[in-house]
N, C-alpha and C positions, 0 to 999 in steps of 0.2 A: 700539330695544337691543341688538340683535345688533352694529350699526353703533358703538355705543356704548363695548360690550364688549370688540371689534376697537381699538378707538381706546384706550383706555385699556392691554391689554393689552401692543402695540406703544411708547405712553408707557413702560410699565413695564419693557422691553427692554434701550430707547435708554438710559433712566437708569439702568440697574445694568448697562452694556456687557461690561462687563470678567466679573461675574459669570454673566450672560445664556452668555455665549460657553462659560466654562469647563461650564456645562449643558448649552449643545447639544452642547458639544464631546464630552463623554462618554457622551452620548445615541446620537449621531449614531455613532461609532465602535463601538460594541456593535449598533447595525441594520447598519452596514457588514460586519461581520463574519457576522450573519445572513443576509445576501444574498447573500452569497459561499459560505456554507455550504450554505444554501437552493440555489443554484444546483448543489454538488456532487451533493448527494442525487438532484435532479432527474436530475441526469444519470447516476447511477448505477443508479435506478428504472428508468428508460427504455429501458434495454437490451434490443436483440430484440425492443420493440414497437410499431416501424415495418413489420414485417411482416402483410400482408395477412391469411396465412393460419395467424399466430403461433398462436391456442387450438388449434391441430389438430398442431402440431408438436412433436415431444419429440424427444432427445438417451437414444440406448440407453445403457444402462447396467450395470453388472457390481458381484458381490459375490464376489471371491476369496477361497476358503479355505483354507489350508492345516491339515496332517496336525498342526500343532502349537496349533492355536485360534488363528491369527493370523489377520488379513482383511484386505482390501484393497480400496478403492470405486474404481472405473475410470471414466471416461467414455469410453472407447474399444474398438475391435473389431478384431477380424481381417479378413482381406477377404471370408469366408465368411458370418458372420454376419447382416449386414444382409439380404443377397439369399436366403438360407436363409429367413429371420423371415418375408419378405415374402410368398414362392413358398408358406410354409406357414400363411400368418396370415391371412384374408381382409380381417379390418377393417384391416391396414398397406394403404395405398393408395400409398404411394413409397417408397423408399428411396435416401437421400444417404449416400453417403461420402465424406470430407474428408479430402486429405493435403496439407499443407502441407511445402513442402521448400525446404532451398537446393539452386539450381542453375546452372550457367554458361552464360550466352548468347552467342552470336556475332551479331556485324549487318558485314555485312561484316569489315575488319582487326580492330573494336574487338570487345573482351571485355567484360563483364559478369558481376558474383556476384548472381544473383537469389533475392528469396524466391519461389517460386509454390506455387500450388494446386491439385496433380489432383481433380476434383469429378466425380460421378456426371451425364451427359446432361440429366438433369431438376434440376439443381440451379439454373439462374434460372427454370424454373416453378416450382420449391416457395417460395423465396426471392424476398419481394420487393428486389432489385436490378437497378433498370431498367437499361436500355440505351441506348444512344443512338443503336448502329444494329447489325442484325441480330436474329434470330428468336429469342428464349429458347428455341422447343421445340426449334430444328432446330442452335445456334450448336455445341452441344458433341457434335453425331454422328457427326461426322467423328474418326476417330483422331488425325489430323494438325490439327486446326482448334484455334485458341486465340482466346482472350479478354483484352484488355486493360481497365485501368481506365485512366482519362483520365489519368492522370497518366502512368502506363505510355505511352501513347500520343502521349502530346506528348513523352516521356522518349526513344522511339526514333525516331518519325517526325517529329517537329516541330510536329501537331495531330493533333486525331480525324480528321478527315475524312482526312488521307492517311493512315491506318493499315488501312484497309479493304483487303484483296486482299493485305499485304506478306505477306513469310515472314520469321521469325528463325530461326537455326539451335540447337538445345537440346540440351546434352550429357547421353545416357540411358544409364549404364553403360559410360562411357569413349567412346561414340561420340554423333558431333551426328548429328541429325536435325532437319528441316526443319518446321516451324509455320508454318501460313498464319493469320493474322488474319481471324476471321468474326465478332465483333463489338467494340464497344467499351461497358462499363459506365460509368452515372456514378458518379461520386466514393461511395466505401463510406461512410456515416454513422460517425461518431466512437464510437455509439455501439449500434456492432454486433460482437458476441463473432467472427463471421467475419468476417476483414478480407483481402483480396487485394488484390494488383496485375497479376499473370496467372493465368489458369484455362485449365487443361489438362484435355482429358478422360481420366477416369479408368480409361476400357475401353485407354489406350493402358498405363497402369502397370501392369493386368492382365497385358496378355502381355507387358510387360518385366521384371514379377516377379511370376511365379507364386507362388502359395502356397495350399496348401489346407487348413491345419491350425486346429484350435478352440482350441487352449491358449494362446493367447497375445492381446495386445492393442496394438492400436497406432493406430487411425486416430479420431476423430469421427467416427460413426455416426448419423444422423436420421433421422425415420418422420416421413410425413405418413398421419395418422390419420380413420378417415371420422368425420363427426359422431357424437358420444354413445358412441364406444367404451369398455367399459369396461377400464380402464388396470390392474389386478389380475388379470383374464380374460388380458388380452395376455400378462402376466407371467407368467403360469402357462403359457401355450401356449409361449412361447418356451421357458420351460425343459423343456418335453417336446420340441420339435424341439430342442435341444440336447444331451439324453442319447439321443434316439434316431438324431440324424447323426453325433454325436462318437463314439457309443460305443466305435468300436475304438482312437481315440486314449486317451479314460478308461481302457480295458481296461489298454493297453499303459501308460499311467501309473502304474494302480494293482499292475500287476506289477513294475515294477521299484522300487516302493516309495515314489514320488510320488506321493501320492491329494489332489493340490488337489483344490477342487471352484469351478464356476463358476455362480452365480443371475445371470440376466436379470432387467431392470429398466428403468424410463421415466423420463426426467425433463423437465419442460416445458419448450420453449426458451427463454418467459418470465423461470424462476426459475435458469438455470442460471450467471446472471453472479454473482450474490450467494451463490454456495452451492461453499464451497472442499472440502466432504467426498470430493469426487469428484476423482480424478490425470487430470489430459487434456483437462479443460474450458477452451477456448482462454478467455486473458485474465480470466479468471475471477477475483473481486476480495472480499477477505473483508469480510462485513456488517460485523464490529468496528469496522473504519475508519469506516464512516457513522456507527455509535451513537458512535464518542467523538468525531467533529466536531459531531453534534447534541446530546451532553451540554456541549461546549466551546460553542456556539451559544448555550445556554439559560442557561449559567452566565454568561455574558461578559452579554446581555440582562439577565438580572434581576439582575446586580450595576450594570447602568447603570441600571436603573428606580429599585433602591435610591437610586444615589447622586443621583437625581433629586429620589427625596422627599426625602431629606435634605438637600441643598441648598435643596430648595423651601422645605421646613419653614422653616431657617437664616435664608432669606431674609424670613422672612413677621413677623420681630421690627418690622421696616422700616415695614411696611406696615401697622399696627393702628390706627396712628390713623384713616386710611384705611377701613378696616374700622368702626371707633366711627363716626366720622360718619357711614356710609353707612346702619347701623342704627340711629342717631338719626331719621337721615332717612325711614326708615320701609321697609329694603329686610329683604326676608324671609329667610330662612338659606338660603330653597330659592335665591331667586336667586344670594347671593353664591358656592354651590356649582356655580351654571353657570357664574357669572363665573370663577370657578377652575377650572372643571374646561375649559371653553374656552380660556383660555390655557395649561393644559396641552396642549390637541391642536394649539396653533399652535405653540408652538415645538416638539413633535414633528412639525409636517409641516416645518418647518425645516430640524429634525434628520434628515429622510427623505429630506430632497431633497438635501443634504449626505451622507446617507449615500450615495445612490445615487453623488454624484461621486467620495464616496472610495474605494468597490467598483470605479467603473471604473478608477480610477486604480492599485489595488491587486491589479485581476484578472490581470494577466501573471506578476507574483509569486508568486498562489496558486497560476496554472496550473502555473508552474516546480514549485512546492513539490508540488500535488495531483499532477503527470503529465494533466494533463488539457490540453484544447483549449475551456474554453468562453468564453462571449461573453454580454454579457448580453440580445443578442437572445433569450436561451433567456427572458428576465422577458417577451418578447409572447407567453404561453402565458394564457388568459381563468382557469384553473384557481390561474396561481401571481401572477397579479394580486391573485385573488377574496384570495389569502393572504397577501400584502403589504398589501391594506386592511384583513384582517384583523389582521395585527400591526400597523399603523397601528394601529388605532383601540384595538385590545387593548392596544396600549402607552401610549396616551395616555390612557386611560382608569384603566388599573391603575395609573400611575405619577403620574397626578392625583387620585386619588381618595381619599389619604388625606392630602395637604395641603389639598383644597378643603374635607374634613370639620372639620379641625383649625382652618384660618381662618376657614371661617363660622361657626364655635362661638366665638369672641371674644368674651366681655360686652362690651357698650359703656363702662360705665364705664371698667373696668379698659382696652381698650382706647384711651381717647382718652388716661388716666392714662402709658399706655406702660409698664404693666406687664401685657396679656397675653401667653398664651404663656409666660413664665417659671417658673410651677410646674410641679411633676411632677418625676419622675426620667426620663423620654422613655426609656421602657423600649424601646418600638416601634421607636426610630431606633438602640436601642445593639446592638438586637436583629440589625437588620438587617445594620448593620457584623460583627456577628459572623458572619453568614454569608457577606459579602461575602469577609470573610480568611480564613475556612473553606474559602470557594471556592480564593480568590487561593494559601494554603496547600497546599491539593491539587494543586496543577497545578503548583506549586512542586515538591512530593514528585514529582511523575509526572516533570519535568525533568531533575531530577538523575539518577533511577535508569535514565529512559531513555539518559541521554549516559552514564552511567556502563556498563550494557549494552553500545551502540555502540562505545565506546572499545574494554571488551572483546573482543568482535568481531573489531576491526580492528585490534587492538593483540597479541593473543595469537598467538605463533610458531603457525606453521602447520606444523612439522615438518622443513621446509625453506626454505634463502631462495630468496624465491620475487623479489625485484630482480634486474634484468638477465634474467630467463626468458622466452624468448617461446613461443608455439605456434603450430600450423595445420594444417591438415588437409589432407594430398595428396588430387587429386582422384579422383573414383571410375575406377576401373576399370584404376589405375595402383597396386595399393596391394598386390601380392604378393610376399615376404618379399626375394628380391632384388630386386627393385625397391626398397622399402623399405632395402635394406642399402647400394644405389648413393646414397641421399640421405643418409645418416647419412654416409657416407663422402665426399661430395662436400660437404656442411658444415661436416663439422670442418676441412676445408682453407680454407677459407675465413679471411682475415687479421681478428683481432679474434674469433672462434668460440673458445671455449675447449671446450667438447664436445656431441655432440646424440646425439638416441636416439630410440625411438620406442616406439609402443604401439599398441591398438587403438583404434578409433572404436566410439563407442556403448556404452551400460550394462550389462554380465552378471553373473548371477548366481541364485543359488537353492540347493535343497537341499544339503546336503554329507554325507560321512557318514566320520566318522574315529574309531577306536580304540572300535568300536560306539556312537559318538554321535553323535546327528545334529541338524544344523546348519542355518543360513541363511548364505551367504558370498556376497560379492562377487567377480569375477573379474576376473583384466587380465591380458592377454597385454602380454609384455613382452621385449626384446630384454637381451642382456648389457649395453650402454653405456646403459639407460634411464634405475635407480637413481643411478648418479653421473651424468649429466647434472641431474637432478632435485635433486639432493643428499640422498639417501635414507640415514638409516644401517643397516647391517648390523652386526646387535647380536651375531648365532651363527651360526656356519655361514659358509657363502662364496655370493657370486654368481652367476648363470648363467655360463656362459667360453666359450670357442672350444675350451677344451682337452678340453671333455668335449660332442660332439655330440649324444648321445644327450639330454640336457637337457630337448629341446623336448618329449620322448613319455614320459620317466619322472622328472622332477624339477618340483619344485614348490618355491614359498619363500612363506612364511607371515609376515603381522603380528602385532604383539608381542601385539593384544586378542585375535586368533584362539588363541597359543597359552595366553592366561591363561583364556580360556574353557575350553580344553581342559584344565587343569589341568597344563599340560608343562611341567616345568622345565629340560629340554632337549628340545625338540622332535626336534633332528638325527635322523634314520635313522627318525623314525615316518612312517609312511603316510596318506596321504588316499583313501580305498576306493570314492570315488563324487563326481564333479561333474554338474551337471546339464548333460549337453552330449547327444548322441544319437550321438555316436561314440565316445563314450565305453567302452562295452561293459565288460567286466570287468576292465579295467584298472588296475590299482594305481601312484600316485607316491611317490617318497619324498622326505622333505623336507630338504632341504639348508642351507637358508638362514632367519634370521628377521630381520625387517625391522622398525625402530625406527618405533613406528607416529607417522604424519603423517596432517593431516586433506585427504582428497580431494575431499571436499563442503565447504560453508559448517560455521562452527561450529553452525549454529542444528541440526545433525545431530549425534549419535554418532559417533564411528568405528566401523566396523564389520568384523567379521572380515574379513581380504584372502585370497586365494589369487595367486599370480603363478606365471604357467605360459607354456609356450608354445604351446598347446595352437592346434591348427591351422587349427581350424572358425570362429575369432574371425575377424572382418575387422581387418587391419591400417590405419593412414592416419593415425594421430595423433602428429607429430611437435615435437619439444621442443629447443631451442637454448639452452644460455647464452654470454652475451656477455659481452665485458669492459665493464666502465661506461665505460672511455675511446672518443670517437672512434664512438658509437653510431651518428650519421648515417651514418658510412660505411658500418659494418659490414652494416645495416640494407641498404642501395644494392647492397654486395657480395652479400649476399642474395638480393634480389632477383633479380638476373644469375642467379646459381645455378640459381635456382630456375624460370627462364623457360630456361636451355639444359635442364634435364631436363624441364621438363613446358611447350612452345613451347604461345601461344597461350590460356593460363589466367592469370587475375592472381593475383595474391601476399598473400595475405590472412593478417596475423597478430593475434595480442593479448599482449599481456604480463601473464602469469602475478597479478603483484601489483595490475595494474588489476582483473582480473577479479576475481580475490578477492574486493575490495571492492565491485565492482559486486551482489556478492551478496548484498550488504547496505544495496541503496539505499531499501527501502521505510522500514528504520530508521532511514534518515539523514531522509528525508523528515518520515516523522512526529516524528523530534527536531526539526526546525527548526517545525512547525507546533504542536506541543507547548508549543515556547518563546514562538513568538510569541505562543501564545493564554496564557503565563501573565506575558507582560510590559503585552499589554493587560487582562489581567484586575486585574493591581497595578496601573496606570495609574488607569484606572478607579474602581477600589477608593480609590486614595489621592483622589482627587478627594471621593468620599464621604466617606472621614474629614475633609477640609477641612471642609467642611460642616459635620458633624457639632460638629468644633472651633470653629468661629467658632460655632455657637448657644452651646457649650458656655461659651465666653469674654464670650459677651454673656449670660449668663445668672449668670455669676458676676462682673460687671464689678462691682458696688459691693464686693462681699466681696474682693476682691482690692485697691481703692482702699482701704479698711479695715487690710487687712493689709500694704499698703505704707508708710499713716500711722503701725503700728506697728513699723515696722522692717523688715518682712520684704524679702529679698535679690528679686534677680531670678531667682536660680536655683532658691531654694525656689519661688518661685511658678510658674516653670517646670515646677518635677515635680512640683507640685502639679496642675496642670491636665494634667499628661501621664501620672498615672500611675492614673487612670480608666483611659483608652483603651490604657494596659499591659494591664489587666486583659481588656479587652475582648480584644484581638490573643492574649491568655495563650489563652481562652478558644476561641477559633475554633482557635488550634492546637491543643488536646486534641480538638478534635471533629476534624480534618482525619485525625491519624494512624489514626485504625482503616479510616477510609475510605481512604487511602491503602495501607495497610497492605494491607487486603484487594485491591484494583483491582491493585496489582503484583505480588503475590504470585500471582494468576493470570495478569497477562501474562508472565512471564518463564517459567511454566510451556511457553511454547513454544518456548524454548530450552535447549537439551541442556546448553549451556555457561550457566552466567549468575551474574551477582552477587550479593553477599548482602545479604539485605535488614537491613544495617547499622545500627545507632541514630543515626551520627552524623549520616546523610543528613539521616534526618528531623528531627534537631535544628538542623543546616543551613537547613533548610526556613524552621524556627520562625525561625532568627535573622536571616535574610535579609526574613521581613515583619515582623519587629518591628523591624528597622533603618529601614526605607521607613516603617511606620505612625510612627515616634516622630519622624522627618524631616521628615515631613508635620506632625505636629501641633506642632513644636516652633517653627513657625513664626509659628500663632496663639496659642501659650502665652508665646514671648518679645514679641510684637506686643502680647498684654494687658498681660502683664506691665510693659513699659518705658510703659503709656500713662498720661497725668497724669492722677495720686488726685484732682484737684481736680474734673474734667470728671464724675466718675462720682456723686462725694458731693455736688454742689451742691442736688441736689435733695431731701437727705434732710434 
């Protein structure tokens, strides 16, 4: 019996090859999308789960509360917290601090910029990063030890075996120090939050940059806890240790009127990748992206299944006589149901095989969009294989159940007369089309708003001309003001350079007091040439000037936002009474200029109050240079030569500001493309489903069309009559999609400080696009039916 069913199924596929290919194509595209998205979600959920002790490794977190009631969450700490908590709390078995940094490496006469990682000596004992050479317990015990990754070993020494015992020179605080290769680690898995190319002992960093402060955070810190440890109890103990050991600093802060407070906690290692609540978590990913992709996968698969149902029901009319004969010959309804379900499963199997091929072909593009390195080898996992098998069976049976139920229910007399299935309003099929196009319209709405928001972010002026402006960081150890003045002077002499300036490296800010009002501001240390080189405008007062040598100690500039926040119409001459610097003391400074607002960060953040100062305690090192657009390559080459004269043995690495600004929106750009592809695929599959329903409708009204043609109806009138019903379905889908689209887009846009309005015309545009696609799809079948010879449809009447 099964062999007979299989033979009939294959014959039906061959007999209706075009129809079958359309059906299989829609389902295979939907399944391919699901496969790709399942790979993405599997990768996201697998982060950091390869560590043998993952269940007992936790990340140190803290909640910093400010006097004004604001709070910030961090997954980083200073040098002292981790060791202090381990020393005082028995449940903490090990403490590992990790400090990723950029550094200059010298090998012979070759110089490289490298991203290295300082880590405590037990790093390879606690985390499961297997070593190809070296002992995990002792590989970082010496202060001048160094562990390379496989890639770094090949990069610097040609092979893994050749690296052992070799030496590289690393620049620490402006001086090159020798480090010896004591181990080589296997390639770090891509689903690891902690990534490294070179690991150096944290003990060396502590000696080179000692700091016992408790009131700042900077380094990711991890604990290995005893089995069964009470997390809440450990958090309580950490707060007690903090209050005891940091008491003097807390009292000094309170005395200065800067009463912030730290509360300490723990986050499981396996939970940190999909948690963006904490600043400082390496490689954290917003889980909302996984939810979006999961939703798209469900949408596309649901639409593909709906499409399959509609096409199968449309095709059923051609098999009504077959069903009638089978029923007359004694076939039971259960047997017919099994037959048609079997055919559905066979079609799904073919679609599944094709989907795997499509997923393989599309994987490189998907990896580029999702910024992943996924491969189909991820499928070799029994849980995922079981999931795919379940998906295959669920799709086959859910997509085939309704057609099987309808087909097996045909009465034999009507089926043999060719009239089976012609009655009824086909409410379910129409409902499925409404769902399809509601989902498609929703994705088009999302696409239009994401495009608009991305264009706003990338095309809104940042407040200064960012074209032909480049920046670079001067190497550590050579950042004093006289040295930076020399850099500024020498680069200004390069042909093709318009002007150059410098500022501090890093981000500074905190509590500020002015006019008896307390607020938080950002601080930047600049020289007199910085704002002109940047192209920022001074709208009141003056810039810093060599004519006023006391400016660095007695004067500041502020931005327009700070002036507005203070309510100052004329800020010139007003004083800043306090800024958050250890060296500040009781000094007050006078405002001598107001800078027109510009975006120092991306447009995802609001412009913050800013103070521009000459404060000597802020480290310099960031140069900006504005060049002429002509002969860019020659200008850059001349700049490189000037840099090497000033700083021999160091690579000249720079970035253009306009490119850096665009990189701030890479995630939005990726998701713009993913949502667009999702909308296109959804529309395509929906159109196939609508094609099937239009075919069904034209077949059901075949004789009505014939009668109307005989009575003089034109092709245009008949086409409009057949299309009108589908237009109503698309209109209903549009009405359903509007509130869903508004709610989701409103929530998504809240992530941006500057955002587009939820204007009505984008919703209307989505409806027009959906309607046009639907009408084009329906028109083919409608025109074909209207042009048909009425004699053929009326000859049986």
